GUBAVEX-707970 format. One record per residue (C-alpha): residue number from 1; x, y, z. Coordinates in nm, 2 decimals, always signed. Layout:
BEGIN
REC  num      xx      yy      zz
REC  NUM       X       Y       Z
...
***
This chain:
BEGIN
REC  num      xx      yy      zz
REC    1   +9.36   +2.11   -0.88
REC    2   +9.05   +2.17   -1.11
REC    3   +9.07   +2.12   -1.49
REC    4   +9.05   +2.45   -1.70
REC    5   +8.85   +2.27   -1.98
REC    6   +8.50   +2.36   -1.86
REC    7   +8.59   +2.72   -1.83
REC    8   +8.72   +2.73   -2.19
REC    9   +8.41   +2.56   -2.32
REC   10   +8.19   +2.82   -2.15
REC   11   +8.39   +3.10   -2.30
REC   12   +8.37   +2.95   -2.65
REC   13   +7.99   +2.91   -2.63
REC   14   +7.95   +3.27   -2.51
REC   15   +8.16   +3.40   -2.80
REC   16   +7.95   +3.21   -3.05
REC   17   +7.62   +3.35   -2.91
REC   18   +7.75   +3.71   -2.92
REC   19   +7.87   +3.67   -3.27
REC   20   +7.53   +3.53   -3.38
REC   21   +7.34   +3.82   -3.22
REC   22   +7.57   +4.08   -3.39
REC   23   +7.55   +3.91   -3.73
REC   24   +7.16   +3.90   -3.71
REC   25   +7.13   +4.26   -3.62
REC   26   +7.36   +4.35   -3.91
REC   27   +7.15   +4.16   -4.16
REC   28   +6.82   +4.30   -4.04
REC   29   +6.95   +4.65   -4.04
REC   30   +7.08   +4.61   -4.39
REC   31   +6.75   +4.47   -4.52
REC   32   +6.55   +4.75   -4.36
REC   33   +6.78   +5.01   -4.52
REC   34   +6.77   +4.87   -4.87
REC   35   +6.40   +4.75   -4.89
REC   36   +6.25   +5.09   -4.97
REC   37   +5.95   +5.09   -4.73
REC   38   +5.63   +5.26   -4.86
REC   39   +5.44   +5.54   -4.68
REC   40   +5.22   +5.29   -4.50
REC   41   +5.52   +5.10   -4.37
REC   42   +5.49   +4.79   -4.60
REC   43   +5.82   +4.67   -4.73
REC   44   +5.89   +4.59   -5.10
REC   45   +5.91   +4.21   -5.04
REC   46   +5.58   +4.22   -4.85
REC   47   +5.43   +4.42   -5.14
REC   48   +5.56   +4.17   -5.39
REC   49   +5.42   +3.88   -5.19
REC   50   +5.08   +4.06   -5.18
REC   51   +5.11   +4.12   -5.55
REC   52   +5.16   +3.75   -5.61
REC   53   +4.87   +3.67   -5.38
REC   54   +4.65   +3.92   -5.57
REC   55   +4.76   +3.77   -5.90
REC   56   +4.66   +3.42   -5.78
REC   57   +4.33   +3.57   -5.66
REC   58   +4.28   +3.74   -6.00
REC   59   +4.35   +3.41   -6.17
REC   60   +4.10   +3.23   -5.94
REC   61   +3.84   +3.50   -5.99
REC   62   +3.88   +3.53   -6.37
REC   63   +3.55   +3.53   -6.55
REC   64   +3.36   +3.67   -6.25
REC   65   +3.22   +4.02   -6.24
REC   66   +3.44   +4.24   -6.03
REC   67   +3.26   +4.38   -5.73
REC   68   +3.28   +4.76   -5.72
REC   69   +3.46   +4.91   -5.43
REC   70   +3.27   +5.06   -5.14
REC   71   +3.24   +5.44   -5.14
REC   72   +3.25   +5.70   -4.86
REC   73   +2.87   +5.69   -4.85
REC   74   +2.86   +5.31   -4.84
REC   75   +2.75   +5.27   -5.20
REC   76   +2.91   +5.13   -5.51
REC   77   +3.22   +5.33   -5.61
REC   78   +3.27   +5.33   -5.99
REC   79   +3.60   +5.47   -6.11
REC   80   +3.73   +5.57   -6.45
REC   81   +4.07   +5.73   -6.42
REC   82   +4.05   +6.02   -6.18
REC   83   +3.67   +6.05   -6.22
REC   84   +3.43   +5.84   -6.00
REC   85   +3.06   +5.80   -5.93
REC   86   +2.92   +5.65   -5.62
REC   87   +2.58   +5.48   -5.66
REC   88   +2.37   +5.46   -5.34
REC   89   +2.00   +5.36   -5.28
REC   90   +1.85   +5.58   -5.01
REC   91   +1.53   +5.46   -4.83
REC   92   +1.53   +5.62   -4.49
REC   93   +1.18   +5.77   -4.45
REC   94   +1.12   +5.77   -4.82
REC   95   +1.06   +5.52   -5.10
REC   96   +1.39   +5.38   -5.23
REC   97   +1.57   +5.63   -5.46
REC   98   +1.90   +5.65   -5.63
REC   99   +2.14   +5.91   -5.50
REC  100   +2.47   +5.96   -5.69
REC  101   +2.78   +6.13   -5.56
REC  102   +3.06   +6.24   -5.79
REC  103   +3.43   +6.26   -5.72
REC  104   +3.74   +6.40   -5.90
REC  105   +4.08   +6.30   -5.79
REC  106   +3.92   +6.14   -5.48
REC  107   +3.76   +6.46   -5.37
REC  108   +3.38   +6.55   -5.38
REC  109   +3.28   +6.71   -5.71
REC  110   +2.99   +6.95   -5.76
REC  111   +2.71   +6.72   -5.89
REC  112   +2.59   +6.99   -6.13
REC  113   +2.91   +6.94   -6.33
REC  114   +2.80   +6.59   -6.44
REC  115   +2.52   +6.46   -6.65
REC  116   +2.43   +6.11   -6.56
REC  117   +2.20   +5.84   -6.71
REC  118   +2.14   +5.51   -6.53
REC  119   +1.96   +5.21   -6.67
REC  120   +1.84   +4.90   -6.47
REC  121   +1.79   +4.56   -6.63
REC  122   +1.58   +4.32   -6.43
REC  123   +1.49   +3.96   -6.50
REC  124   +1.19   +3.93   -6.73
REC  125   +1.14   +4.31   -6.75
REC  126   +1.21   +4.59   -7.00
REC  127   +1.51   +4.81   -6.91
REC  128   +1.42   +5.10   -6.68
REC  129   +1.60   +5.44   -6.74
REC  130   +1.66   +5.69   -6.47
REC  131   +1.73   +6.06   -6.51
REC  132   +1.89   +6.27   -6.23
REC  133   +1.87   +6.63   -6.10
REC  134   +2.09   +6.80   -5.84
REC  135   +1.97   +6.79   -5.48
REC  136   +2.23   +6.94   -5.23
REC  137   +2.55   +6.75   -5.27
REC  138   +2.41   +6.46   -5.47
REC  139   +2.21   +6.37   -5.78
REC  140   +1.87   +6.23   -5.72
REC  141   +1.69   +5.97   -5.94
REC  142   +1.35   +6.05   -6.09
REC  143   +1.18   +5.72   -6.01
REC  144   +1.14   +5.47   -5.72
REC  145   +1.38   +5.18   -5.71
REC  146   +1.13   +4.90   -5.66
REC  147   +1.21   +4.58   -5.46
REC  148   +1.39   +4.35   -5.48
REC  149   +1.71   +4.54   -5.55
REC  150   +1.83   +4.27   -5.79
REC  151   +1.94   +4.40   -6.13
REC  152   +2.22   +4.49   -6.37
REC  153   +2.32   +4.86   -6.36
REC  154   +2.45   +5.06   -6.65
REC  155   +2.58   +5.41   -6.58
REC  156   +2.68   +5.67   -6.84
REC  157   +2.83   +5.99   -6.70
REC  158   +2.95   +6.29   -6.89
REC  159   +3.20   +6.54   -6.73
REC  160   +3.43   +6.80   -6.87
REC  161   +3.35   +6.69   -7.23
REC  162   +3.44   +6.32   -7.15
REC  163   +3.20   +6.03   -7.13
REC  164   +3.25   +5.76   -6.87
REC  165   +3.08   +5.42   -6.89
REC  166   +3.03   +5.20   -6.58
REC  167   +2.84   +4.88   -6.50
REC  168   +2.78   +4.63   -6.22
REC  169   +2.53   +4.37   -6.11
REC  170   +2.38   +4.29   -5.77
REC  171   +2.16   +4.00   -5.68
REC  172   +1.89   +3.98   -5.42
REC  173   +1.61   +3.73   -5.34
REC  174   +1.72   +3.50   -5.63
REC  175   +1.80   +3.13   -5.63
REC  176   +1.90   +2.90   -5.92
REC  177   +1.71   +2.57   -5.96
REC  178   +1.71   +2.36   -6.27
REC  179   +1.39   +2.19   -6.41
REC  180   +1.51   +1.86   -6.27
REC  181   +1.55   +2.01   -5.92
REC  182   +1.21   +2.17   -5.94
REC  183   +1.05   +1.83   -6.04
REC  184   +1.22   +1.64   -5.76
REC  185   +1.10   +1.90   -5.51
REC  186   +0.75   +1.88   -5.64
REC  187   +0.75   +2.25   -5.76
REC  188   +0.51   +2.30   -6.05
REC  189   +0.52   +2.62   -6.26
REC  190   +0.21   +2.82   -6.34
REC  191   +0.14   +3.13   -6.54
REC  192   -0.02   +3.45   -6.41
REC  193   -0.33   +3.53   -6.59
REC  194   -0.70   +3.64   -6.58
REC  195   -0.94   +3.48   -6.33
REC  196   -1.29   +3.51   -6.20
REC  197   -1.26   +3.59   -5.82
REC  198   -1.55   +3.62   -5.58
REC  199   -1.57   +3.82   -5.26
REC  200   -1.65   +3.56   -5.00
REC  201   -1.81   +3.54   -4.66
REC  202   -1.67   +3.25   -4.45
REC  203   -1.92   +3.06   -4.22
REC  204   -1.85   +2.77   -3.99
REC  205   -2.10   +2.48   -4.02
REC  206   -2.16   +2.12   -3.96
REC  207   -2.28   +1.83   -4.17
REC  208   -2.62   +1.70   -4.08
REC  209   -2.85   +1.42   -4.19
REC  210   -3.08   +1.51   -4.48
REC  211   -3.41   +1.51   -4.29
REC  212   -3.60   +1.47   -4.62
REC  213   -3.41   +1.14   -4.66
REC  214   -3.41   +1.02   -4.30
REC  215   -3.68   +0.81   -4.14
REC  216   -3.77   +0.68   -3.80
REC  217   -3.88   +0.32   -3.82
REC  218   -4.18   +0.27   -3.57
REC  219   -4.35   -0.07   -3.53
REC  220   -4.70   +0.08   -3.48
REC  221   -4.80   -0.23   -3.28
REC  222   -4.67   -0.33   -2.94
REC  223   -4.49   -0.66   -2.93
REC  224   -4.20   -0.88   -2.83
REC  225   -3.88   -0.88   -3.03
REC  226   -3.82   -1.23   -3.17
REC  227   -3.55   -1.16   -3.43
REC  228   -3.32   -0.87   -3.52
REC  229   -3.15   -0.86   -3.86
REC  230   -2.99   -0.51   -3.88
REC  231   -2.74   -0.31   -3.67
REC  232   -2.62   +0.05   -3.67
REC  233   -2.40   +0.11   -3.97
REC  234   -2.56   -0.15   -4.19
REC  235   -2.66   -0.06   -4.55
REC  236   -3.02   -0.17   -4.61
REC  237   -3.25   -0.17   -4.91
REC  238   -3.61   -0.05   -4.92
REC  239   -3.84   -0.33   -4.80
REC  240   -3.56   -0.52   -4.62
REC  241   -3.67   -0.69   -4.30
REC  242   -3.49   -0.52   -4.00
REC  243   -3.66   -0.72   -3.72
REC  244   -3.95   -0.95   -3.64
REC  245   -4.20   -0.89   -3.35
REC  246   -4.46   -1.11   -3.20
REC  247   -4.77   -0.90   -3.16
REC  248   -5.11   -1.00   -3.01
REC  249   -5.27   -0.68   -3.14
REC  250   -5.17   -0.77   -3.49
REC  251   -5.30   -1.12   -3.44
REC  252   -5.64   -0.98   -3.34
REC  253   -5.65   -0.76   -3.65
REC  254   -5.55   -1.05   -3.88
REC  255   -5.82   -1.27   -3.72
REC  256   -6.08   -0.99   -3.78
REC  257   -5.98   -0.98   -4.14
REC  258   -6.00   -1.35   -4.18
REC  259   -6.35   -1.35   -4.03
REC  260   -6.46   -1.07   -4.26
REC  261   -6.33   -1.25   -4.56
REC  262   -6.52   -1.57   -4.47
REC  263   -6.84   -1.37   -4.42
REC  264   -6.79   -1.21   -4.75
REC  265   -6.74   -1.54   -4.92
REC  266   -7.07   -1.67   -4.77
REC  267   -7.26   -1.36   -4.86
REC  268   -7.13   -1.38   -5.22
REC  269   -7.25   -1.74   -5.25
REC  270   -7.59   -1.65   -5.10
REC  271   -7.63   -1.36   -5.34
REC  272   -7.55   -1.58   -5.64
REC  273   -7.81   -1.84   -5.54
REC  274   -8.08   -1.58   -5.47
REC  275   -8.00   -1.40   -5.80
REC  276   -8.05   -1.73   -6.00
REC  277   -8.37   -1.82   -5.81
REC  278   -8.51   -1.47   -5.89
REC  279   -8.41   -1.50   -6.25
REC  280   -8.59   -1.83   -6.27
REC  281   -8.89   -1.66   -6.09
REC  282   -8.87   -1.91   -5.81
REC  283   -8.80   -1.66   -5.53
REC  284   -8.91   -1.30   -5.50
REC  285   -8.68   -1.01   -5.60
REC  286   -8.67   -0.88   -5.24
REC  287   -8.47   -1.19   -5.13
REC  288   -8.22   -1.13   -5.40
REC  289   -8.18   -0.76   -5.30
REC  290   -8.13   -0.85   -4.94
REC  291   -7.86   -1.10   -5.03
REC  292   -7.69   -0.84   -5.24
REC  293   -7.70   -0.59   -4.96
REC  294   -7.55   -0.84   -4.72
REC  295   -7.27   -0.91   -4.97
REC  296   -7.19   -0.54   -5.01
REC  297   -7.18   -0.50   -4.63
REC  298   -6.94   -0.79   -4.60
REC  299   -6.72   -0.64   -4.87
REC  300   -6.70   -0.32   -4.68
REC  301   -6.61   -0.51   -4.36
REC  302   -6.32   -0.68   -4.54
REC  303   -6.19   -0.36   -4.69
REC  304   -6.20   -0.20   -4.34
REC  305   -6.01   -0.48   -4.19
REC  306   -5.75   -0.47   -4.47
REC  307   -5.71   -0.10   -4.42
REC  308   -5.65   -0.13   -4.05
REC  309   -5.40   -0.41   -4.11
REC  310   -5.22   -0.21   -4.38
REC  311   -5.20   +0.09   -4.14
REC  312   -5.02   -0.12   -3.89
REC  313   -4.78   -0.24   -4.16
REC  314   -4.87   -0.61   -4.13
REC  315   -4.94   -0.82   -4.43
REC  316   -5.23   -1.08   -4.40
REC  317   -4.97   -1.36   -4.44
REC  318   -5.03   -1.73   -4.43
REC  319   -4.81   -1.81   -4.13
REC  320   -4.83   -1.71   -3.77
REC  321   -5.10   -1.45   -3.70
REC  322   -4.87   -1.28   -3.44
REC  323   -4.56   -1.24   -3.67
REC  324   -4.49   -0.87   -3.75
REC  325   -4.20   -0.79   -3.99
REC  326   -4.04   -0.45   -3.94
REC  327   -3.91   -0.33   -4.28
REC  328   -3.70   -0.04   -4.40
REC  329   -3.90   +0.22   -4.59
REC  330   -3.61   +0.35   -4.79
REC  331   -3.26   +0.26   -4.92
REC  332   -3.00   +0.39   -4.67
REC  333   -2.78   +0.33   -4.37
REC  334   -2.90   +0.22   -4.02
REC  335   -2.78   +0.52   -3.82
REC  336   -2.95   +0.42   -3.49
REC  337   -3.08   +0.09   -3.34
REC  338   -3.29   +0.10   -3.02
REC  339   -3.42   -0.25   -2.96
REC  340   -3.28   -0.59   -2.85
REC  341   -3.38   -0.95   -2.88
REC  342   -3.65   -1.04   -2.62
REC  343   -3.74   -0.68   -2.55
REC  344   -4.10   -0.56   -2.55
REC  345   -4.15   -0.25   -2.75
REC  346   -4.44   -0.01   -2.76
REC  347   -4.63   +0.08   -3.08
REC  348   -4.49   +0.44   -3.08
REC  349   -4.12   +0.35   -3.02
REC  350   -3.87   +0.46   -3.28
REC  351   -3.66   +0.15   -3.29
REC  352   -3.45   +0.22   -3.60
REC  353   -3.33   +0.53   -3.78
REC  354   -3.25   +0.49   -4.14
REC  355   -3.09   +0.77   -4.34
REC  356   -3.00   +0.79   -4.71
REC  357   -2.65   +0.94   -4.69
REC  358   -2.62   +0.99   -5.07
REC  359   -2.72   +1.34   -4.99
REC  360   -2.66   +1.54   -4.67
REC  361   -2.73   +1.88   -4.53
REC  362   -2.47   +2.14   -4.42
REC  363   -2.61   +2.39   -4.17
REC  364   -2.42   +2.71   -4.09
REC  365   -2.53   +2.99   -3.85
REC  366   -2.53   +3.33   -4.02
REC  367   -2.48   +3.64   -3.79
REC  368   -2.76   +3.90   -3.82
REC  369   -2.52   +4.16   -3.96
REC  370   -2.44   +3.93   -4.25
REC  371   -2.80   +3.83   -4.34
REC  372   -2.83   +4.11   -4.59
REC  373   -2.53   +3.96   -4.79
REC  374   -2.67   +3.62   -4.85
REC  375   -2.97   +3.47   -5.03
REC  376   -3.10   +3.14   -5.15
REC  377   -2.94   +3.03   -5.47
REC  378   -2.60   +3.19   -5.39
REC  379   -2.30   +2.97   -5.48
REC  380   -2.09   +2.84   -5.19
REC  381   -1.78   +2.63   -5.15
REC  382   -1.79   +2.38   -4.86
REC  383   -1.45   +2.26   -4.72
REC  384   -1.39   +1.99   -4.46
REC  385   -1.18   +2.12   -4.17
REC  386   -1.03   +1.79   -4.08
REC  387   -0.90   +1.68   -4.42
REC  388   -0.87   +1.79   -4.79
REC  389   -1.22   +1.78   -4.94
REC  390   -1.44   +2.05   -5.10
REC  391   -1.77   +2.07   -5.28
REC  392   -1.94   +2.34   -5.49
REC  393   -2.31   +2.39   -5.40
REC  394   -2.58   +2.65   -5.35
REC  395   -2.77   +2.78   -5.05
REC  396   -3.12   +2.63   -5.07
REC  397   -3.27   +2.75   -4.74
REC  398   -3.23   +3.03   -4.49
REC  399   -3.44   +3.01   -4.17
REC  400   -3.70   +3.28   -4.13
REC  401   -3.63   +3.31   -3.75
REC  402   -3.32   +3.43   -3.57
REC  403   -3.22   +3.24   -3.26
REC  404   -3.27   +3.42   -2.93
REC  405   -2.95   +3.29   -2.78
REC  406   -2.73   +3.28   -3.09
REC  407   -2.87   +3.59   -3.27
REC  408   -2.82   +3.41   -3.60
REC  409   -3.02   +3.24   -3.87
REC  410   -2.94   +2.91   -4.02
REC  411   -2.83   +2.87   -4.38
REC  412   -2.87   +2.52   -4.53
REC  413   -2.69   +2.36   -4.82
REC  414   -2.77   +2.02   -4.97
REC  415   -2.46   +1.83   -5.08
REC  416   -2.45   +1.52   -5.30
REC  417   -2.25   +1.25   -5.11
REC  418   -2.20   +0.95   -5.35
REC  419   -1.88   +0.85   -5.18
REC  420   -1.99   +0.90   -4.83
REC  421   -1.70   +1.14   -4.73
REC  422   -1.94   +1.40   -4.59
REC  423   -2.03   +1.23   -4.26
REC  424   -2.30   +1.38   -4.03
REC  425   -2.13   +1.57   -3.74
REC  426   -1.82   +1.67   -3.95
REC  427   -1.72   +2.04   -3.90
REC  428   -1.69   +2.23   -4.22
REC  429   -1.62   +2.58   -4.35
REC  430   -1.87   +2.74   -4.59
REC  431   -1.74   +3.02   -4.82
REC  432   -2.04   +3.21   -4.96
REC  433   -1.96   +3.38   -5.29
REC  434   -2.11   +3.73   -5.24
REC  435   -1.98   +3.89   -5.56
REC  436   -1.77   +3.77   -5.86
REC  437   -1.54   +3.99   -6.06
REC  438   -1.31   +3.92   -6.35
REC  439   -0.95   +4.03   -6.28
REC  440   -0.68   +4.06   -6.54
REC  441   -0.39   +3.91   -6.34
REC  442   -0.42   +3.65   -6.06
REC  443   -0.20   +3.38   -5.91
REC  444   -0.27   +3.07   -5.70
REC  445   -0.32   +3.15   -5.34
REC  446   -0.09   +2.87   -5.22
REC  447   +0.20   +3.02   -5.43
REC  448   +0.21   +3.34   -5.22
REC  449   +0.48   +3.34   -4.95
REC  450   +0.59   +3.59   -4.68
REC  451   +0.94   +3.72   -4.74
REC  452   +1.06   +4.00   -4.51
REC  453   +0.77   +4.24   -4.51
REC  454   +0.66   +4.14   -4.86
REC  455   +0.40   +3.91   -5.01
REC  456   +0.58   +3.74   -5.30
REC  457   +0.57   +3.47   -5.56
REC  458   +0.88   +3.34   -5.71
REC  459   +0.90   +3.42   -6.08
REC  460   +1.08   +3.18   -6.32
REC  461   +1.34   +3.33   -6.55
REC  462   +1.56   +3.08   -6.73
REC  463   +1.70   +2.87   -6.45
REC  464   +1.65   +3.15   -6.19
REC  465   +1.37   +3.20   -5.95
REC  466   +1.34   +3.55   -5.81
REC  467   +1.10   +3.69   -5.55
REC  468   +0.84   +3.93   -5.70
REC  469   +0.68   +4.15   -5.43
REC  470   +0.31   +4.19   -5.50
REC  471   +0.03   +4.43   -5.43
REC  472   -0.26   +4.19   -5.38
REC  473   -0.63   +4.24   -5.41
REC  474   -0.93   +4.02   -5.35
REC  475   -0.91   +3.65   -5.30
REC  476   -1.15   +3.35   -5.30
REC  477   -0.92   +3.11   -5.13
REC  478   -0.79   +2.96   -5.45
REC  479   -0.67   +3.26   -5.64
REC  480   -0.55   +3.61   -5.54
REC  481   -0.58   +3.92   -5.76
REC  482   -0.24   +4.08   -5.84
REC  483   -0.26   +4.46   -5.88
REC  484   +0.11   +4.52   -5.91
REC  485   +0.43   +4.32   -5.93
REC  486   +0.36   +4.06   -6.20
REC  487   +0.24   +4.07   -6.55
REC  488   -0.01   +3.83   -6.72
REC  489   +0.18   +3.54   -6.88
REC  490   +0.48   +3.55   -6.64
REC  491   +0.56   +3.20   -6.50
REC  492   +0.60   +3.14   -6.13
REC  493   +0.63   +2.86   -5.88
REC  494   +0.27   +2.76   -5.84
REC  495   +0.29   +2.46   -5.60
REC  496   +0.54   +2.39   -5.31
REC  497   +0.67   +2.74   -5.34
REC  498   +0.79   +2.71   -4.97
REC  499   +1.07   +2.49   -5.11
REC  500   +1.20   +2.78   -5.31
REC  501   +1.18   +3.00   -5.01
REC  502   +1.38   +2.75   -4.81
REC  503   +1.65   +2.74   -5.08
REC  504   +1.66   +3.11   -5.07
REC  505   +1.72   +3.10   -4.70
REC  506   +2.00   +2.85   -4.75
REC  507   +2.16   +3.08   -5.00
REC  508   +2.16   +3.36   -4.74
REC  509   +2.03   +3.63   -4.97
REC  510   +2.10   +3.98   -4.84
REC  511   +1.95   +4.32   -4.88
REC  512   +2.24   +4.48   -5.07
REC  513   +2.26   +4.84   -5.17
***
């Protein structure tokens, strides 16, 4: 026979479960009946919990400007009792403009029943007042709301004999950076102000040897290379020996000179003897005159031999008659060497090129359509394309002929090159200043950045940097004219402004209306 205990236990457990379900349903029903649910279905306790949450949020947000609610038109909804004004900025197909919508008891109000004044306060600028007139179901502002839309707004509205005061602030394209942060980022501040800006024509050119200071060293006598003392790249002084040749032709010329000098010495001695004999009336005058003629002919022969030797560049010397020293005619750098030890060179071979690189030429082709814009004496700025280097100079030559293939003429600029940075063959840009003009406001060209569809600089106001969209004019590569957007004297990020742009990107600035 089975024990009844398991059956009793199951019955007891079932009774407990049923009692628990009934009791839970009773408690929930009672709570629902007594809680006083609102029209949105939120109970009193939930509302209290939300109230406490809002209180904690209010405590956390204390000291911060309260963000206006969003209105039916997507603008800022400003309320005072049962009266409200919605501020919007409309810019679809038009320049940005304020459009205000008025409400009473949450319902649209005829805009003609309100008189509204709005004032904007921007960083570094005087307050800008706006007046409004009725257009359809809104009030339209009387001026353009220029970018960026970053400002404090003060609204004063009058309706039914009562005045309402509202205000809010919105920030756009602004970032905060202390002086220490700017310094560590390498950002230097500059002030907008007047500048002399030239209209420029940019040409592409190349550094060349200064042909007026470049020489080809030619031996002028054929010979065998016995010694070489200079190589390409060596700095040499005027008169320095570059190489030594052994030349039979030079030996013959030196021998001729020596023979002429000896004949002259003999002729001079003969003349002196005949002159004394004639003075003592021992020999006739005719013998003295013949001796003087022979001496003069010998003198001419010596001078002729010396001239020939000098033309060849060989000194008479007291050593080997065949030794020919090849010397540098100028101070400079050996840019080419075309001989080797033991080689036989001809008398017309250019065996060395020596160039004085303390000055160089820059030659730039000028298209025919631009020839009317340039002239000798015009100032130019030469910039290296491969590294940071620039030089101010003037055009000193424009070729008279136009190339058949290039259809361009050559403009030449002479550059001083004391440090040797302008190396022949270096590609450069040549900015020709066509016209110079004084402008009242200009900024550094490197300070201008692209932001959205604007060209901006970042103005400095206290510890804030804010984008200032600019209308730009002419530029000379260093400065850009500012026609609108910045006043003379305003400070801005002059160098490394891209750092400010990067910080603005990190801040996630939005276009807020």
